[in-house]
N, CA, C and O atoms as CSV, one atom per row, in Angstrom:
chain,resi,resn,atom,element,x,y,z
A,1,MET,N,N,-47.981,-57.440,13.137
A,1,MET,CA,C,-48.802,-58.550,12.726
A,1,MET,C,C,-50.030,-58.616,13.633
A,1,MET,O,O,-49.925,-58.433,14.845
A,2,CYS,N,N,-51.170,-58.872,13.049
A,2,CYS,CA,C,-52.392,-58.963,13.836
A,2,CYS,C,C,-52.411,-60.253,14.623
A,2,CYS,O,O,-51.955,-61.295,14.151
A,3,GLU,N,N,-52.934,-60.172,15.806
A,3,GLU,CA,C,-53.148,-61.381,16.582
A,3,GLU,C,C,-54.613,-61.732,16.496
A,3,GLU,O,O,-55.483,-60.868,16.602
A,4,LYS,N,N,-54.875,-63.017,16.303
A,4,LYS,CA,C,-56.260,-63.464,16.229
A,4,LYS,C,C,-56.766,-63.684,17.633
A,4,LYS,O,O,-56.079,-64.274,18.467
A,5,LYS,N,N,-57.961,-63.213,17.893
A,5,LYS,CA,C,-58.568,-63.414,19.206
A,5,LYS,C,C,-59.487,-64.623,19.135
A,5,LYS,O,O,-59.984,-64.979,18.066
A,6,GLY,N,N,-59.702,-65.237,20.259
A,6,GLY,CA,C,-60.591,-66.390,20.301
A,6,GLY,C,C,-59.851,-67.621,19.806
A,6,GLY,O,O,-58.625,-67.700,19.889
A,7,SER,N,N,-60.598,-68.564,19.297
A,7,SER,CA,C,-59.978,-69.795,18.841
A,7,SER,C,C,-59.267,-69.553,17.518
A,7,SER,O,O,-59.794,-68.856,16.650
A,8,PRO,N,N,-58.071,-70.122,17.354
A,8,PRO,CA,C,-57.335,-69.919,16.110
A,8,PRO,C,C,-58.053,-70.608,14.963
A,8,PRO,O,O,-58.591,-71.704,15.118
A,9,GLN,N,N,-58.054,-69.955,13.818
A,9,GLN,CA,C,-58.689,-70.540,12.644
A,9,GLN,C,C,-57.671,-71.401,11.926
A,9,GLN,O,O,-56.483,-71.080,11.900
A,10,MET,N,N,-58.127,-72.473,11.354
A,10,MET,CA,C,-57.264,-73.402,10.663
A,10,MET,C,C,-57.597,-73.347,9.180
A,10,MET,O,O,-58.770,-73.338,8.806
A,11,ASN,N,N,-56.574,-73.311,8.332
A,11,ASN,CA,C,-56.885,-73.317,6.914
A,11,ASN,C,C,-57.345,-74.713,6.514
A,11,ASN,O,O,-57.103,-75.672,7.246
A,12,PRO,N,N,-58.005,-74.843,5.367
A,12,PRO,CA,C,-58.583,-76.138,4.988
A,12,PRO,C,C,-57.566,-77.269,4.914
A,12,PRO,O,O,-57.874,-78.399,5.294
A,13,MET,N,N,-56.349,-76.983,4.427
A,13,MET,CA,C,-55.349,-78.051,4.324
A,13,MET,C,C,-54.907,-78.528,5.705
A,13,MET,O,O,-54.728,-79.727,5.919
A,14,GLU,N,N,-54.732,-77.597,6.642
A,14,GLU,CA,C,-54.363,-77.994,8.006
A,14,GLU,C,C,-55.477,-78.817,8.635
A,14,GLU,O,O,-55.229,-79.804,9.327
A,15,MET,N,N,-56.716,-78.389,8.379
A,15,MET,CA,C,-57.862,-79.105,8.926
A,15,MET,C,C,-57.893,-80.537,8.380
A,15,MET,O,O,-58.144,-81.491,9.116
A,16,MET,N,N,-57.634,-80.662,7.078
A,16,MET,CA,C,-57.671,-81.979,6.452
A,16,MET,C,C,-56.554,-82.865,7.022
A,16,MET,O,O,-56.781,-84.037,7.322
A,17,LYS,N,N,-55.341,-82.296,7.168
A,17,LYS,CA,C,-54.233,-83.072,7.728
A,17,LYS,C,C,-54.548,-83.524,9.144
A,17,LYS,O,O,-54.255,-84.657,9.526
A,18,LYS,N,N,-55.148,-82.626,9.920
A,18,LYS,CA,C,-55.498,-82.959,11.302
A,18,LYS,C,C,-56.488,-84.119,11.326
A,18,LYS,O,O,-56.341,-85.065,12.100
A,19,MET,N,N,-57.495,-84.029,10.467
A,19,MET,CA,C,-58.501,-85.091,10.456
A,19,MET,C,C,-57.935,-86.405,9.934
A,19,MET,O,O,-58.310,-87.475,10.411
A,20,MET,N,N,-57.040,-86.331,8.965
A,20,MET,CA,C,-56.447,-87.555,8.428
A,20,MET,C,C,-55.598,-88.234,9.500
A,20,MET,O,O,-55.528,-89.462,9.554
A,21,GLY,N,N,-54.953,-87.438,10.350
A,21,GLY,CA,C,-54.116,-87.982,11.407
A,21,GLY,C,C,-54.904,-88.642,12.514
A,21,GLY,O,O,-54.352,-89.409,13.304
A,22,GLU,N,N,-56.211,-88.346,12.579
A,22,GLU,CA,C,-57.037,-88.927,13.631
A,22,GLU,C,C,-57.312,-90.402,13.389
A,22,GLU,O,O,-57.777,-91.103,14.287
A,23,GLY,N,N,-57.032,-90.869,12.203
A,23,GLY,CA,C,-57.246,-92.273,11.896
A,23,GLY,C,C,-58.713,-92.596,11.689
A,23,GLY,O,O,-59.533,-91.708,11.457
A,24,GLY,N,N,-59.026,-93.855,11.773
A,24,GLY,CA,C,-60.398,-94.273,11.539
A,24,GLY,C,C,-60.607,-94.617,10.079
A,24,GLY,O,O,-59.711,-94.477,9.246
A,25,SER,N,N,-61.792,-95.062,9.802
A,25,SER,CA,C,-62.110,-95.448,8.427
A,25,SER,C,C,-62.290,-94.198,7.575
A,25,SER,O,O,-62.515,-93.115,8.113
A,26,PRO,N,N,-62.196,-94.331,6.259
A,26,PRO,CA,C,-62.413,-93.177,5.383
A,26,PRO,C,C,-63.794,-92.549,5.613
A,26,PRO,O,O,-63.948,-91.331,5.523
A,27,MET,N,N,-64.785,-93.380,5.907
A,27,MET,CA,C,-66.127,-92.852,6.154
A,27,MET,C,C,-66.149,-92.007,7.424
A,27,MET,O,O,-66.771,-90.945,7.448
A,28,GLU,N,N,-65.478,-92.467,8.476
A,28,GLU,CA,C,-65.409,-91.694,9.721
A,28,GLU,C,C,-64.692,-90.369,9.498
A,28,GLU,O,O,-65.119,-89.333,10.007
A,29,MET,N,N,-63.597,-90.405,8.733
A,29,MET,CA,C,-62.857,-89.185,8.446
A,29,MET,C,C,-63.725,-88.207,7.653
A,29,MET,O,O,-63.721,-87.004,7.916
A,30,CYS,N,N,-64.457,-88.728,6.696
A,30,CYS,CA,C,-65.350,-87.894,5.884
A,30,CYS,C,C,-66.443,-87.281,6.759
A,30,CYS,O,O,-66.756,-86.098,6.628
A,31,MET,N,N,-67.012,-88.071,7.636
A,31,MET,CA,C,-68.069,-87.574,8.518
A,31,MET,C,C,-67.528,-86.498,9.460
A,31,MET,O,O,-68.197,-85.494,9.705
A,32,ASN,N,N,-66.313,-86.705,9.989
A,32,ASN,CA,C,-65.695,-85.695,10.849
A,32,ASN,C,C,-65.476,-84.400,10.087
A,32,ASN,O,O,-65.739,-83.314,10.604
A,33,MET,N,N,-64.992,-84.519,8.851
A,33,MET,CA,C,-64.751,-83.333,8.049
A,33,MET,C,C,-66.066,-82.599,7.774
A,33,MET,O,O,-66.122,-81.373,7.874
A,34,CYS,N,N,-67.108,-83.330,7.434
A,34,CYS,CA,C,-68.416,-82.715,7.180
A,34,CYS,C,C,-68.947,-82.022,8.431
A,34,CYS,O,O,-69.501,-80.925,8.355
A,35,LYS,N,N,-68.777,-82.662,9.567
A,35,LYS,CA,C,-69.230,-82.084,10.829
A,35,LYS,C,C,-68.498,-80.777,11.118
A,35,LYS,O,O,-69.123,-79.780,11.478
A,36,GLN,N,N,-67.181,-80.780,10.961
A,36,GLN,CA,C,-66.400,-79.567,11.210
A,36,GLN,C,C,-66.754,-78.465,10.217
A,36,GLN,O,O,-66.839,-77.297,10.596
A,37,MET,N,N,-66.960,-78.822,8.958
A,37,MET,CA,C,-67.326,-77.825,7.953
A,37,MET,C,C,-68.696,-77.228,8.266
A,37,MET,O,O,-68.893,-76.020,8.136
A,38,THR,N,N,-69.632,-78.062,8.673
A,38,THR,CA,C,-70.971,-77.583,9.017
A,38,THR,C,C,-70.903,-76.633,10.205
A,38,THR,O,O,-71.567,-75.596,10.210
A,39,GLN,N,N,-70.110,-76.977,11.205
A,39,GLN,CA,C,-69.955,-76.098,12.365
A,39,GLN,C,C,-69.334,-74.760,11.963
A,39,GLN,O,O,-69.735,-73.713,12.470
A,40,THR,N,N,-68.369,-74.792,11.063
A,40,THR,CA,C,-67.718,-73.565,10.604
A,40,THR,C,C,-68.695,-72.680,9.846
A,40,THR,O,O,-68.724,-71.467,10.050
A,41,VAL,N,N,-69.493,-73.282,8.973
A,41,VAL,CA,C,-70.495,-72.518,8.212
A,41,VAL,C,C,-71.524,-71.921,9.172
A,41,VAL,O,O,-71.924,-70.768,9.010
A,42,ALA,N,N,-71.948,-72.684,10.154
A,42,ALA,CA,C,-72.931,-72.183,11.120
A,42,ALA,C,C,-72.354,-71.000,11.903
A,42,ALA,O,O,-73.054,-70.019,12.151
A,43,LYS,N,N,-71.097,-71.092,12.285
A,43,LYS,CA,C,-70.466,-69.992,13.026
A,43,LYS,C,C,-70.356,-68.748,12.145
A,43,LYS,O,O,-70.608,-67.637,12.612
A,44,ALA,N,N,-69.989,-68.920,10.893
A,44,ALA,CA,C,-69.887,-67.784,9.967
A,44,ALA,C,C,-71.250,-67.132,9.761
A,44,ALA,O,O,-71.352,-65.906,9.717
A,45,SER,N,N,-72.279,-67.931,9.639
A,45,SER,CA,C,-73.635,-67.394,9.469
A,45,SER,C,C,-74.070,-66.623,10.699
A,45,SER,O,O,-74.686,-65.562,10.592
A,46,GLU,N,N,-73.750,-67.154,11.861
A,46,GLU,CA,C,-74.102,-66.480,13.105
A,46,GLU,C,C,-73.399,-65.126,13.196
A,46,GLU,O,O,-74.010,-64.125,13.570
A,47,MET,N,N,-72.122,-65.104,12.854
A,47,MET,CA,C,-71.371,-63.848,12.903
A,47,MET,C,C,-71.914,-62.853,11.884
A,47,MET,O,O,-71.993,-61.660,12.173
A,48,ALA,N,N,-72.289,-63.323,10.700
A,48,ALA,CA,C,-72.813,-62.439,9.662
A,48,ALA,C,C,-74.136,-61.814,10.084
A,48,ALA,O,O,-74.457,-60.701,9.666
A,49,ALA,N,N,-74.899,-62.514,10.903
A,49,ALA,CA,C,-76.184,-61.985,11.364
A,49,ALA,C,C,-76.000,-60.730,12.206
A,49,ALA,O,O,-76.880,-59.869,12.244
A,50,TYR,N,N,-74.857,-60.624,12.883
A,50,TYR,CA,C,-74.590,-59.460,13.722
A,50,TYR,C,C,-73.993,-58.290,12.941
A,50,TYR,O,O,-73.954,-57.164,13.436
A,51,ALA,N,N,-73.531,-58.559,11.724
A,51,ALA,CA,C,-72.893,-57.520,10.925
A,51,ALA,C,C,-73.981,-56.671,10.259
A,51,ALA,O,O,-74.526,-57.036,9.217
A,52,THR,N,N,-74.274,-55.559,10.870
A,52,THR,CA,C,-75.284,-54.643,10.342
A,52,THR,C,C,-74.747,-53.959,9.095
A,52,THR,O,O,-73.537,-53.971,8.864
A,53,PRO,N,N,-75.614,-53.366,8.287
A,53,PRO,CA,C,-75.123,-52.622,7.122
A,53,PRO,C,C,-74.108,-51.540,7.524
A,53,PRO,O,O,-73.149,-51.273,6.800
A,54,GLU,N,N,-74.340,-50.927,8.690
A,54,GLU,CA,C,-73.413,-49.908,9.159
A,54,GLU,C,C,-72.021,-50.503,9.402
A,54,GLU,O,O,-71.017,-49.920,8.993
A,55,LEU,N,N,-71.962,-51.658,10.063
A,55,LEU,CA,C,-70.675,-52.296,10.327
A,55,LEU,C,C,-70.001,-52.747,9.036
A,55,LEU,O,O,-68.787,-52.611,8.886
A,56,ARG,N,N,-70.789,-53.287,8.100
A,56,ARG,CA,C,-70.208,-53.692,6.819
A,56,ARG,C,C,-69.645,-52.476,6.091
A,56,ARG,O,O,-68.583,-52.560,5.475
A,57,GLY,N,N,-70.351,-51.341,6.157
A,57,GLY,CA,C,-69.868,-50.110,5.535
A,57,GLY,C,C,-68.582,-49.619,6.176
A,57,GLY,O,O,-67.664,-49.183,5.482
A,58,LEU,N,N,-68.513,-49.690,7.502
A,58,LEU,CA,C,-67.295,-49.288,8.205
A,58,LEU,C,C,-66.123,-50.190,7.824
A,58,LEU,O,O,-65.000,-49.719,7.641
A,59,PHE,N,N,-66.394,-51.483,7.707
A,59,PHE,CA,C,-65.341,-52.412,7.313
A,59,PHE,C,C,-64.846,-52.086,5.909
A,59,PHE,O,O,-63.639,-52.055,5.668
A,60,GLU,N,N,-65.766,-51.844,4.989
A,60,GLU,CA,C,-65.378,-51.506,3.610
A,60,GLU,C,C,-64.549,-50.231,3.574
A,60,GLU,O,O,-63.563,-50.159,2.840
A,61,ALA,N,N,-64.933,-49.219,4.357
A,61,ALA,CA,C,-64.183,-47.959,4.402
A,61,ALA,C,C,-62.774,-48.211,4.939
A,61,ALA,O,O,-61.796,-47.687,4.406
A,62,TRP,N,N,-62.679,-49.014,5.991
A,62,TRP,CA,C,-61.374,-49.350,6.557
A,62,TRP,C,C,-60.530,-50.110,5.543
A,62,TRP,O,O,-59.343,-49.829,5.381
A,63,LEU,N,N,-61.150,-51.082,4.856
A,63,LEU,CA,C,-60.425,-51.886,3.881
A,63,LEU,C,C,-59.904,-51.012,2.736
A,63,LEU,O,O,-58.792,-51.228,2.254
A,64,GLU,N,N,-60.687,-50.040,2.303
A,64,GLU,CA,C,-60.232,-49.122,1.253
A,64,GLU,C,C,-59.020,-48.323,1.720
A,64,GLU,O,O,-58.099,-48.092,0.937
A,65,GLU,N,N,-59.007,-47.896,2.988
A,65,GLU,CA,C,-57.849,-47.171,3.527
A,65,GLU,C,C,-56.609,-48.059,3.554
A,65,GLU,O,O,-55.516,-47.618,3.199
A,66,VAL,N,N,-56.780,-49.300,3.970
A,66,VAL,CA,C,-55.656,-50.236,4.026
A,66,VAL,C,C,-55.156,-50.522,2.612
A,66,VAL,O,O,-53.949,-50.603,2.386
A,67,GLU,N,N,-56.074,-50.673,1.662
A,67,GLU,CA,C,-55.674,-50.912,0.279
A,67,GLU,C,C,-54.883,-49.721,-0.265
A,67,GLU,O,O,-53.890,-49.911,-0.966
A,68,GLN,N,N,-55.308,-48.511,0.047
A,68,GLN,CA,C,-54.584,-47.324,-0.418
A,68,GLN,C,C,-53.191,-47.267,0.201
A,68,GLN,O,O,-52.224,-46.904,-0.468
A,69,GLU,N,N,-53.091,-47.625,1.473
A,69,GLU,CA,C,-51.786,-47.676,2.129
A,69,GLU,C,C,-50.889,-48.715,1.451
A,69,GLU,O,O,-49.689,-48.494,1.286
A,70,ALA,N,N,-51.481,-49.850,1.059
A,70,ALA,CA,C,-50.727,-50.896,0.356
A,70,ALA,C,C,-50.242,-50.378,-0.999
A,70,ALA,O,O,-49.084,-50.590,-1.359
A,71,VAL,N,N,-51.111,-49.704,-1.751
A,71,VAL,CA,C,-50.731,-49.152,-3.054
A,71,VAL,C,C,-49.604,-48.136,-2.882
A,71,VAL,O,O,-48.645,-48.135,-3.654
A,72,ASN,N,N,-49.713,-47.276,-1.877
A,72,ASN,CA,C,-48.667,-46.281,-1.621
A,72,ASN,C,C,-47.332,-46.965,-1.319
A,72,ASN,O,O,-46.292,-46.566,-1.842
A,73,PHE,N,N,-47.369,-47.986,-0.483
A,73,PHE,CA,C,-46.156,-48.724,-0.126
A,73,PHE,C,C,-45.536,-49.361,-1.359
A,73,PHE,O,O,-44.325,-49.270,-1.565
A,74,LEU,N,N,-46.362,-50.008,-2.182
A,74,LEU,CA,C,-45.852,-50.667,-3.382
A,74,LEU,C,C,-45.329,-49.648,-4.387
A,74,LEU,O,O,-44.370,-49.931,-5.106
A,75,SER,N,N,-45.936,-48.478,-4.451
A,75,SER,CA,C,-45.452,-47.422,-5.350
A,75,SER,C,C,-44.073,-46.940,-4.912
A,75,SER,O,O,-43.200,-46.692,-5.744
A,76,GLU,N,N,-43.885,-46.809,-3.605
A,76,GLU,CA,C,-42.590,-46.374,-3.064
A,76,GLU,C,C,-41.518,-47.424,-3.316
A,76,GLU,O,O,-40.404,-47.097,-3.725
A,77,ARG,N,N,-41.854,-48.682,-3.071
A,77,ARG,CA,C,-40.882,-49.775,-3.155
A,77,ARG,C,C,-40.681,-50.279,-4.569
A,77,ARG,O,O,-39.599,-50.759,-4.910
A,78,GLY,N,N,-41.703,-50.178,-5.392
A,78,GLY,CA,C,-41.637,-50.764,-6.729
A,78,GLY,C,C,-42.152,-52.191,-6.728
A,78,GLY,O,O,-42.891,-52.581,-7.632
A,79,ALA,N,N,-41.778,-52.970,-5.738
A,79,ALA,CA,C,-42.251,-54.352,-5.594
A,79,ALA,C,C,-42.000,-54.790,-4.155
A,79,ALA,O,O,-41.103,-54.275,-3.488
A,80,ALA,N,N,-42.795,-55.739,-3.686
A,80,ALA,CA,C,-42.636,-56.264,-2.330
A,80,ALA,C,C,-43.324,-57.612,-2.240
A,80,ALA,O,O,-44.233,-57.914,-3.013
A,81,SER,N,N,-42.885,-58.410,-1.297
A,81,SER,CA,C,-43.539,-59.694,-1.057
A,81,SER,C,C,-44.763,-59.473,-0.179
A,81,SER,O,O,-44.917,-58.425,0.447
A,82,ALA,N,N,-45.614,-60.464,-0.145
A,82,ALA,CA,C,-46.797,-60.396,0.720
A,82,ALA,C,C,-46.375,-60.268,2.182
A,82,ALA,O,O,-47.029,-59.576,2.961
A,83,GLU,N,N,-45.284,-60.936,2.550
A,83,GLU,CA,C,-44.796,-60.872,3.926
A,83,GLU,C,C,-44.322,-59.465,4.275
A,83,GLU,O,O,-44.572,-58.976,5.377
A,84,GLU,N,N,-43.637,-58.813,3.333
A,84,GLU,CA,C,-43.173,-57.445,3.575
A,84,GLU,C,C,-44.354,-56.483,3.713
A,84,GLU,O,O,-44.358,-55.600,4.570
A,85,LEU,N,N,-45.341,-56.672,2.860
A,85,LEU,CA,C,-46.531,-55.829,2.940
A,85,LEU,C,C,-47.260,-56.051,4.264
A,85,LEU,O,O,-47.709,-55.098,4.901
A,86,ALA,N,N,-47.371,-57.299,4.666
A,86,ALA,CA,C,-48.034,-57.621,5.935
A,86,ALA,C,C,-47.336,-56.929,7.094
A,86,ALA,O,O,-47.982,-56.357,7.972
A,87,GLU,N,N,-46.015,-56.985,7.087
A,87,GLU,CA,C,-45.251,-56.346,8.160
A,87,GLU,C,C,-45.488,-54.833,8.158
A,87,GLU,O,O,-45.672,-54.226,9.213
A,88,ARG,N,N,-45.482,-54.240,6.983
A,88,ARG,CA,C,-45.686,-52.785,6.875
A,88,ARG,C,C,-47.070,-52.375,7.358
A,88,ARG,O,O,-47.220,-51.353,8.028
A,89,LEU,N,N,-48.085,-53.171,7.019
A,89,LEU,CA,C,-49.470,-52.827,7.372
A,89,LEU,C,C,-49.859,-53.297,8.771
A,89,LEU,O,O,-50.886,-52.875,9.301
A,90,GLY,N,N,-49.047,-54.167,9.373
A,90,GLY,CA,C,-49.371,-54.692,10.696
A,90,GLY,C,C,-50.497,-55.705,10.665
A,90,GLY,O,O,-51.322,-55.764,11.577
A,91,ILE,N,N,-50.524,-56.508,9.599
A,91,ILE,CA,C,-51.554,-57.539,9.442
A,91,ILE,C,C,-50.880,-58.875,9.172
A,91,ILE,O,O,-49.664,-58.934,8.989
A,92,SER,N,N,-51.656,-59.936,9.149
A,92,SER,CA,C,-51.105,-61.262,8.868
A,92,SER,C,C,-50.779,-61.388,7.380
A,92,SER,O,O,-51.365,-60.680,6.562
A,93,PRO,N,N,-49.850,-62.283,7.016
A,93,PRO,CA,C,-49.557,-62.509,5.603
A,93,PRO,C,C,-50.794,-62.956,4.825
A,93,PRO,O,O,-50.947,-62.609,3.654
A,94,GLU,N,N,-51.679,-63.723,5.469
A,94,GLU,CA,C,-52.909,-64.165,4.793
A,94,GLU,C,C,-53.803,-62.971,4.459
A,94,GLU,O,O,-54.404,-62.922,3.386
A,95,SER,N,N,-53.889,-62.010,5.380
A,95,SER,CA,C,-54.683,-60.808,5.117
A,95,SER,C,C,-54.042,-59.976,4.017
A,95,SER,O,O,-54.743,-59.396,3.188
A,96,ALA,N,N,-52.712,-59.913,4.002
A,96,ALA,CA,C,-52.004,-59.174,2.951
A,96,ALA,C,C,-52.275,-59.805,1.590
A,96,ALA,O,O,-52.470,-59.093,0.605
A,97,ILE,N,N,-52.289,-61.119,1.529
A,97,ILE,CA,C,-52.577,-61.813,0.269
A,97,ILE,C,C,-53.997,-61.490,-0.192
A,97,ILE,O,O,-54.227,-61.268,-1.380
A,98,PHE,N,N,-54.946,-61.464,0.737
A,98,PHE,CA,C,-56.328,-61.100,0.403
A,98,PHE,C,C,-56.373,-59.690,-0.197
A,98,PHE,O,O,-57.028,-59.465,-1.215
A,99,ILE,N,N,-55.679,-58.753,0.435
A,99,ILE,CA,C,-55.671,-57.364,-0.047
A,99,ILE,C,C,-54.998,-57.284,-1.409
A,99,ILE,O,O,-55.480,-56.584,-2.299
A,100,LEU,N,N,-53.878,-58.000,-1.581
A,100,LEU,CA,C,-53.192,-57.998,-2.869
A,100,LEU,C,C,-54.080,-58.561,-3.972
A,100,LEU,O,O,-54.091,-58.044,-5.089
A,101,ALA,N,N,-54.822,-59.613,-3.660
A,101,ALA,CA,C,-55.724,-60.200,-4.650
A,101,ALA,C,C,-56.816,-59.210,-5.051
A,101,ALA,O,O,-57.148,-59.099,-6.231
A,102,ARG,N,N,-57.371,-58.496,-4.080
A,102,ARG,CA,C,-58.395,-57.480,-4.398
A,102,ARG,C,C,-57.822,-56.375,-5.261
A,102,ARG,O,O,-58.459,-55.931,-6.215
A,103,LEU,N,N,-56.615,-55.926,-4.926
A,103,LEU,CA,C,-55.986,-54.860,-5.703
A,103,LEU,C,C,-55.659,-55.319,-7.124
A,103,LEU,O,O,-55.834,-54.566,-8.082
A,104,ALA,N,N,-55.187,-56.553,-7.253
A,104,ALA,CA,C,-54.878,-57.090,-8.583
A,104,ALA,C,C,-56.152,-57.245,-9.408
A,104,ALA,O,O,-56.174,-56.923,-10.595
A,105,LYS,N,N,-57.209,-57.740,-8.773
A,105,LYS,CA,C,-58.480,-57.928,-9.486
A,105,LYS,C,C,-59.033,-56.599,-9.999
A,105,LYS,O,O,-59.629,-56.541,-11.074
A,106,SER,N,N,-58.830,-55.527,-9.217
A,106,SER,CA,C,-59.333,-54.217,-9.626
A,106,SER,C,C,-58.378,-53.516,-10.594
A,106,SER,O,O,-58.677,-52.423,-11.074
A,107,GLY,N,N,-57.224,-54.141,-10.883
A,107,GLY,CA,C,-56.266,-53.573,-11.831
A,107,GLY,C,C,-55.358,-52.514,-11.240
A,107,GLY,O,O,-54.658,-51.830,-11.987
A,108,LYS,N,N,-55.345,-52.354,-9.929
A,108,LYS,CA,C,-54.513,-51.333,-9.295
A,108,LYS,C,C,-53.058,-51.756,-9.158
A,108,LYS,O,O,-52.170,-50.910,-9.058
A,109,ILE,N,N,-52.808,-53.076,-9.154
A,109,ILE,CA,C,-51.440,-53.592,-9.074
A,109,ILE,C,C,-51.327,-54.808,-9.980
A,109,ILE,O,O,-52.325,-55.367,-10.435
A,110,ARG,N,N,-50.078,-55.203,-10.229
A,110,ARG,CA,C,-49.791,-56.461,-10.917
A,110,ARG,C,C,-49.113,-57.371,-9.911
A,110,ARG,O,O,-48.290,-56.919,-9.114
A,111,VAL,N,N,-49.449,-58.633,-9.945
A,111,VAL,CA,C,-48.855,-59.608,-9.047
A,111,VAL,C,C,-48.071,-60.595,-9.892
A,111,VAL,O,O,-48.561,-61.073,-10.915
A,112,SER,N,N,-46.850,-60.901,-9.462
A,112,SER,CA,C,-46.046,-61.887,-10.179
A,112,SER,C,C,-45.406,-62.832,-9.171
A,112,SER,O,O,-45.249,-62.503,-7.996
A,113,ALA,N,N,-45.050,-63.987,-9.649
A,113,ALA,CA,C,-44.391,-64.979,-8.793
A,113,ALA,C,C,-42.965,-65.138,-9.267
A,113,ALA,O,O,-42.669,-65.028,-10.457
A,114,GLN,N,N,-42.084,-65.400,-8.315
A,114,GLN,CA,C,-40.697,-65.640,-8.652
A,114,GLN,C,C,-40.147,-66.719,-7.741
A,114,GLN,O,O,-40.573,-66.861,-6.594
A,115,LYS,N,N,-39.208,-67.467,-8.255
A,115,LYS,CA,C,-38.603,-68.547,-7.497
A,115,LYS,C,C,-37.608,-67.977,-6.506
A,115,LYS,O,O,-36.863,-67.052,-6.829
A,116,GLY,N,N,-37.593,-68.523,-5.309
A,116,GLY,CA,C,-36.650,-68.077,-4.302
A,116,GLY,C,C,-37.285,-67.944,-2.960
A,116,GLY,O,O,-38.440,-68.331,-2.784
A,117,PRO,N,N,-36.552,-67.393,-1.978
A,117,PRO,CA,C,-37.080,-67.277,-0.625
A,117,PRO,C,C,-38.324,-66.405,-0.567
A,117,PRO,O,O,-39.226,-66.673,0.228
A,118,GLU,N,N,-38.389,-65.380,-1.384
A,118,GLU,CA,C,-39.602,-64.561,-1.457
A,118,GLU,C,C,-40.378,-65.086,-2.656
A,118,GLU,O,O,-40.008,-64.837,-3.803
A,119,SER,N,N,-41.442,-65.805,-2.385
A,119,SER,CA,C,-42.136,-66.529,-3.441
A,119,SER,C,C,-42.983,-65.667,-4.343
A,119,SER,O,O,-43.362,-66.121,-5.423
A,120,SER,N,N,-43.300,-64.450,-3.959
A,120,SER,CA,C,-44.099,-63.622,-4.850
A,120,SER,C,C,-43.669,-62.178,-4.732
A,120,SER,O,O,-43.178,-61.726,-3.698
A,121,GLY,N,N,-43.868,-61.481,-5.813
A,121,GLY,CA,C,-43.579,-60.058,-5.813
A,121,GLY,C,C,-44.797,-59.319,-6.287
A,121,GLY,O,O,-45.510,-59.799,-7.167
A,122,CYS,N,N,-45.050,-58.166,-5.726
A,122,CYS,CA,C,-46.215,-57.385,-6.100
A,122,CYS,C,C,-45.777,-55.949,-6.311
A,122,CYS,O,O,-44.933,-55.422,-5.586
A,123,GLY,N,N,-46.362,-55.337,-7.308
A,123,GLY,CA,C,-46.026,-53.947,-7.541
A,123,GLY,C,C,-47.139,-53.236,-8.252
A,123,GLY,O,O,-48.038,-53.853,-8.823
A,124,CYS,N,N,-47.064,-51.943,-8.209
A,124,CYS,CA,C,-48.056,-51.136,-8.922
A,124,CYS,C,C,-47.715,-51.113,-10.387
A,124,CYS,O,O,-46.552,-51.197,-10.782
A,125,GLY,N,N,-48.753,-50.999,-11.184
A,125,GLY,CA,C,-48.464,-50.917,-12.598
A,125,GLY,C,C,-49.669,-50.957,-13.445
A,125,GLY,O,O,-49.565,-50.896,-14.670
């Protein structure tokens, strides 16, 4: 599993729960949320400014290799959960879901959901 460096990122729902727990009036909560969102957008823009075309190309090449490894794994297994794929690739489950979504969008795999401890199954097809 990948470890995130620097400050941990919070998904939007966690961020909203955190802000709601801070109390205050609805207007204060809204202003806090807007402030945090603006700071996040500014940080993303700053980081994007450093991403040269060469770095973006290297990232795309790496992502294609990881996607091919995911397709190979799913072909061998027939189906797997996002968590299983994440473990196999050495990435976070969130990153595995991103890769699965890209593969499904391109038609390289089919994604299905099933009830139970493993909430989703993915396979080639």
